[in-house]
C-alpha positions as CSV (number, residue, x, y, z in Angstrom):
1,M,-134.3,44.7,5.5
2,M,-132.6,44.5,2.1
3,I,-129.3,42.6,1.9
4,K,-126.9,43.9,-0.8
5,E,-125.7,41.3,-3.4
6,K,-122.0,41.8,-2.2
7,H,-123.1,40.9,1.4
8,K,-124.8,37.5,0.5
9,P,-121.6,35.4,1.0
10,M,-121.1,37.1,4.4
11,L,-124.7,36.4,5.3
12,A,-124.2,32.7,4.5
13,R,-121.1,32.8,6.7
14,I,-123.2,34.3,9.6
15,C,-125.8,31.5,9.2
16,G,-122.9,29.0,9.4
17,D,-121.5,30.8,12.5
18,I,-125.0,30.6,14.2
19,T,-125.3,26.9,13.4
20,G,-121.8,26.2,14.7
21,D,-120.9,28.4,17.8
22,G,-124.0,30.6,17.8
23,H,-127.2,30.8,19.7
24,I,-130.6,32.4,19.0
25,Q,-132.9,33.2,21.9
26,I,-136.4,34.6,21.5
27,Q,-138.1,35.3,24.8
28,D,-140.9,37.9,25.3
29,W,-139.5,41.2,24.0
30,R,-135.9,39.9,23.8
31,Y,-134.4,38.8,20.4
32,L,-130.8,37.8,21.0
33,T,-128.1,36.4,18.7
34,S,-124.9,35.4,20.5
35,F,-121.6,33.6,19.9
36,Y,-119.0,32.1,22.3
37,S,-115.4,31.2,21.4
38,N,-112.0,30.8,23.0
39,D,-110.6,32.5,19.8
40,K,-110.8,36.3,20.1
41,Q,-110.1,36.7,16.3
42,Q,-113.1,34.5,15.5
43,I,-115.4,36.7,17.6
44,E,-113.9,39.9,16.1
45,G,-114.6,38.4,12.6
46,I,-118.2,37.7,13.5
47,K,-118.6,41.2,15.0
48,K,-117.1,42.8,11.8
49,R,-119.6,40.8,9.6
50,F,-122.5,42.0,11.6
51,Q,-121.3,45.6,11.5
52,E,-120.8,45.5,7.7
53,I,-124.1,43.7,6.8
54,F,-126.5,45.1,9.4
55,G,-124.8,48.3,10.6
56,K,-125.2,47.2,14.2
57,E,-122.4,47.1,16.8
58,G,-123.3,44.5,19.4
59,K,-121.3,43.8,22.5
60,T,-118.1,41.8,23.1
61,Y,-117.1,40.5,26.5
62,K,-114.2,38.6,27.9
63,I,-115.3,35.8,30.2
64,K,-112.8,34.3,32.7
65,R,-113.5,30.7,33.4
66,K,-111.1,27.8,33.3
67,N,-110.1,29.1,29.9
68,I,-110.6,32.7,28.7
69,Q,-113.6,32.8,26.5
70,Y,-115.1,35.6,24.4
71,K,-118.8,36.3,23.9
72,F,-120.3,38.5,21.2
73,F,-124.0,39.3,21.3
74,I,-126.5,41.5,19.6
75,I,-130.0,42.3,20.6
76,S,-132.2,42.9,17.5
77,K,-135.5,41.6,16.5
78,E,-134.8,42.3,12.8
79,I,-131.5,40.4,12.8
80,T,-132.7,37.5,14.9
């Protein structure tokens, strides 16, 4: 997968997002990158960066716990 020069700052941001609120899970056939946040705009920003850089949609969910939380995940061996 070739990353365009203009996307390199966004890729650095994604690496920071993964380090901060993100998770990477590799188990058998499953390669998952996910993010959790109480801030819907933060999740939408992450989703937008993944779409622009990798051309993949991913899934966003609203989780009702004590506080409303949002989850974005994408299953992709290449991205993970």
